N, C-alpha and C positions, 0 to 999 in steps of 0.2 A: 364571471361573477366571483368576487372574493368572499371567503368565509369571514363572517363578522363576529361570531361568538362561539363558545364551546371549545372543546379540546381540538388541537391540531390533528389532522388526519394522517400526516406524515411526520416522522421523527426529524427534527431539525439537525442538520449537519453543522458541527462546530469546528472551526479551524483550530488545529492543535499545533503547538510549537514545542521544541525541546525546552526543558526547564533550564533557566539560566543559572540556577544555583548548582545543580549537579551535572549540567550539560548533557542531559538525557541518559545518564548512567543509573539513576534511581538511588544512588548512595553517595554520601559525601565523606570525605576523609576526616576522621576524628584524630585525636592526639595519638591514640594507640590502635584504633581499629576503624573500620568503615561503619557508618551509621546510616539508617534509612533517611532519605531526604524528606523533611517535613513540609517543604514548600510545594512539592508535587504529589504528596501522599505516596512516596516511593514508587512512582510510576515512570518518571522521566518525562512526562508530558504535562503541559499547562495549556490553558486557553490562550490562543494567539493574541486576541485583542486586549484582554485585561491582564494576562499573566497570572491569573488565579488558578488554583488547583480545582479540578472538577470533582464532584462527589463520586465515590467509587462505582455506584450503579450507572451513572452517566458516562463515566470514563470507559467502562467495559463496552458500552454500546458504541461510543465514538471510535474506540480502537478496533472494534469489529468492522465498522464502516471503512476504516483505513486499510485493514487487512483485506477486505473484499476488493477494494479498488486496486491494491497491489497485486492480488491474485489475477484479476482481469487483465492488468497490464502484462504480467508474466505470460499468461495464456496467449495474448495477442502477439507478443514477441516470439513465442515458440511456434505459433502457427502461421507466421508471416510467410507468404509465398514469394518466390523469386519472380522478378519481372524482367523483361528485356531479354538480351541474349543468353543470360545465365539460366533462364527458365527452361530452355531446352536441355540443358545439362542436368538440371535438378530432377526433372520428371522422367520416368521411363517411357519410351515410345515404342518398345517392343519390335523395333525394326532390325535389330542385330541378330547374329546367329543364335538359334535356340530361343528366340523371343527376348533377348537381352536388350539393353539400351544401346542405341547406335547414335553417336554424336557426329560422325563424319570426319573425325580427326585422323 
């Protein structure tokens, strides 16, 4: 059953893309110095569908979602366990002298 009225129970995820004006750098080159990009509110990110800058409070929330997803991906890559033949070389089996790893080589 879909919710038909009232505020949303979950915060909507908005797809973000790099700002085309500053190419994600948050600053643009002026004549003599770098200036804050006005197209993306100096964040380097815009809404992917429309290309419009997000309000700052919404931008903070969406960047937090992106950061959490990146952290999850990093943790998955760090904790990936070896499979197949290399798994026996990665884990200690305590069959060697003094309880060390024995690989049979």
